[in-house]
C-alpha positions as CSV (number, residue, x, y, z in Angstrom):
1,M,88.4,52.9,13.2
2,I,84.7,53.1,12.7
3,E,82.4,51.0,14.9
4,T,78.8,50.2,14.1
5,Q,76.3,48.0,15.9
6,R,77.7,44.8,14.3
7,L,80.9,45.9,12.5
8,F,84.4,47.4,12.7
9,L,85.7,49.3,9.7
10,R,89.4,50.0,9.8
11,R,92.2,50.7,7.3
12,P,93.5,47.5,5.7
13,M,96.6,45.9,7.2
14,L,99.0,43.6,5.3
15,E,97.7,40.7,7.5
16,D,94.3,41.1,5.7
17,F,95.7,40.1,2.3
18,E,95.1,36.3,2.7
19,Q,91.5,36.8,3.6
20,H,91.1,39.4,0.9
21,E,92.5,36.9,-1.7
22,R,90.1,34.2,-0.5
23,L,87.2,36.7,-0.8
24,W,88.2,37.5,-4.4
25,S,88.4,33.8,-5.3
26,E,84.7,33.4,-4.7
27,P,82.6,33.2,-7.9
28,E,79.8,35.1,-6.1
29,V,82.2,38.0,-5.5
30,Y,83.8,38.5,-8.9
31,R,80.6,37.5,-10.9
32,H,79.3,41.1,-11.1
33,I,82.7,42.9,-11.0
34,S,84.9,41.3,-13.6
35,G,83.1,38.1,-14.5
36,E,86.3,36.0,-14.0
37,R,88.7,35.1,-11.2
38,R,91.7,37.4,-11.0
39,P,95.2,36.0,-10.6
40,R,96.9,36.3,-7.2
41,E,99.3,39.0,-8.4
42,E,96.5,41.2,-9.7
43,I,94.6,40.8,-6.4
44,W,97.9,41.8,-4.6
45,R,98.4,44.9,-6.9
46,R,94.8,46.0,-6.3
47,F,95.2,45.4,-2.5
48,L,98.3,47.6,-2.5
49,Q,96.6,50.2,-4.7
50,G,94.0,50.5,-2.0
51,L,96.6,51.1,0.7
52,G,98.2,53.8,-1.6
53,T,94.9,55.6,-2.0
54,W,94.9,56.2,1.8
55,H,98.4,57.7,1.6
56,F,97.8,60.0,-1.3
57,F,94.2,61.0,-1.0
58,G,93.2,60.6,2.6
59,F,90.5,58.0,1.8
60,G,90.4,54.4,0.7
61,Y,88.9,51.1,1.3
62,F,88.2,49.9,4.9
63,S,88.5,46.3,5.9
64,V,85.1,45.3,7.3
65,L,85.1,42.9,10.2
66,E,82.2,41.3,12.0
67,K,82.3,42.7,15.5
68,G,81.2,39.5,17.4
69,S,83.5,37.0,15.6
70,G,86.2,39.2,14.2
71,R,85.6,37.5,10.8
72,Y,86.7,39.4,7.7
73,L,83.6,40.3,5.8
74,G,85.1,42.3,2.9
75,Q,85.9,45.9,2.0
76,A,83.9,49.1,1.6
77,G,85.2,52.5,0.9
78,F,86.3,55.0,-1.7
79,Q,89.0,55.1,-4.4
80,E,90.4,57.3,-7.1
81,A,90.9,54.8,-9.9
82,K,91.6,57.1,-12.8
83,R,89.2,55.1,-14.9
84,D,89.0,55.6,-18.6
85,I,85.2,56.0,-18.6
86,T,82.6,58.6,-19.8
87,P,81.2,60.3,-17.8
88,S,84.4,60.8,-15.9
89,L,84.7,59.7,-12.3
90,E,88.0,61.5,-11.7
91,G,88.3,63.8,-8.8
92,S,85.4,62.1,-7.0
93,L,85.3,59.7,-4.1
94,E,84.4,56.5,-6.1
95,A,82.4,54.4,-3.7
96,G,82.7,50.6,-3.8
97,W,82.0,47.6,-1.6
98,V,82.6,43.8,-1.8
99,F,81.4,41.3,0.8
100,A,81.9,37.6,1.4
101,P,79.0,35.4,0.2
102,W,78.4,34.2,3.8
103,G,77.8,37.8,4.8
104,Q,75.5,38.8,2.0
105,G,71.8,39.4,2.5
106,Q,72.2,40.3,6.2
107,G,72.4,44.1,5.9
108,F,76.1,44.2,6.5
109,A,76.8,46.1,3.3
110,N,74.2,48.7,4.1
111,E,75.5,49.1,7.6
112,A,79.1,49.4,6.5
113,C,78.4,51.8,3.6
114,R,76.3,54.1,5.7
115,A,79.1,54.3,8.2
116,M,81.7,55.0,5.5
117,F,79.5,57.7,4.0
118,D,79.0,59.3,7.5
119,W,82.8,59.2,7.9
120,A,83.3,60.8,4.5
121,R,80.8,63.6,5.3
122,A,82.8,64.4,8.4
123,V,86.3,64.2,6.7
124,H,85.5,65.2,3.1
125,P,82.3,67.3,3.2
126,G,80.9,68.7,0.0
127,R,82.8,66.2,-2.2
128,R,81.3,64.5,-5.3
129,V,80.7,60.7,-4.8
130,T,80.4,58.3,-7.7
131,A,80.0,54.5,-8.1
132,I,79.7,52.1,-11.0
133,V,77.6,48.9,-10.6
134,S,76.8,46.0,-12.9
135,P,73.1,46.4,-14.1
136,E,72.7,42.7,-13.1
137,N,73.8,43.3,-9.5
138,T,70.4,44.2,-8.1
139,A,71.5,44.2,-4.5
140,S,74.3,46.8,-5.2
141,L,71.9,48.9,-7.4
142,R,69.5,49.1,-4.5
143,L,72.3,49.9,-2.0
144,A,73.6,52.8,-4.2
145,L,70.1,54.3,-4.2
146,K,69.7,53.8,-0.4
147,L,73.0,55.7,0.0
148,G,71.5,58.7,-1.7
149,L,73.2,58.3,-5.0
150,T,71.4,59.2,-8.2
151,Q,71.3,56.6,-11.0
152,G,72.8,57.9,-14.1
153,P,73.5,56.4,-17.5
154,D,74.4,52.8,-18.4
155,V,77.8,52.8,-20.1
156,T,80.4,50.3,-21.2
157,Y,83.6,49.9,-19.1
158,H,86.2,47.2,-20.1
159,D,83.6,45.6,-22.4
160,H,81.0,45.2,-19.6
161,P,77.9,47.3,-19.0
162,V,77.9,49.4,-15.9
163,T,75.4,51.8,-14.4
164,V,77.0,55.1,-13.2
165,F,75.8,56.7,-9.9
166,E,76.5,60.1,-8.6
167,G,75.9,62.3,-5.5
168,W,77.4,64.8,-3.2
169,L,78.4,64.6,0.4
170,G,76.6,67.1,2.6
171,E,78.0,68.5,5.8
172,A,78.2,66.2,8.7
173,V,75.3,66.5,11.0
174,A,76.1,67.0,14.7
175,S,74.2,64.8,17.2
176,P,71.8,66.7,19.5
């Protein structure tokens, strides 16, 4: 588990699924990701895919909880999605994040993503990190840049424009 000033980040548990499904039913959530609400069975498959990523690759998405209330805020982490996209993201830690509308605009995504990048530097130093973001999702575009990723080309993925970001994890810095 990772603890920040306001958040807990932990591996997902099956008990998270109902909250995860509610999150993905929010138009503000899927608007920039797929543009349409996904059926429950697809949300379930993707949830299980995230758990499998931890098993096979040693990284995955964290469930993000607000420390004070224990409320489920969303997920942030890394995946290996084997996307059919050019430039290729395969072999990288593909960063992603999704947060409930009630938690947006409060710095939770920045706090969670900085913590997950610090974790990745310690556990997977020197690895390539990528992300894809809808060009209309200005908050996520800004966050990718704050995380030290370099903005690359705009490409099409599943008939939607996305901006590709890339960077490298440096070595973890020891505290003085």
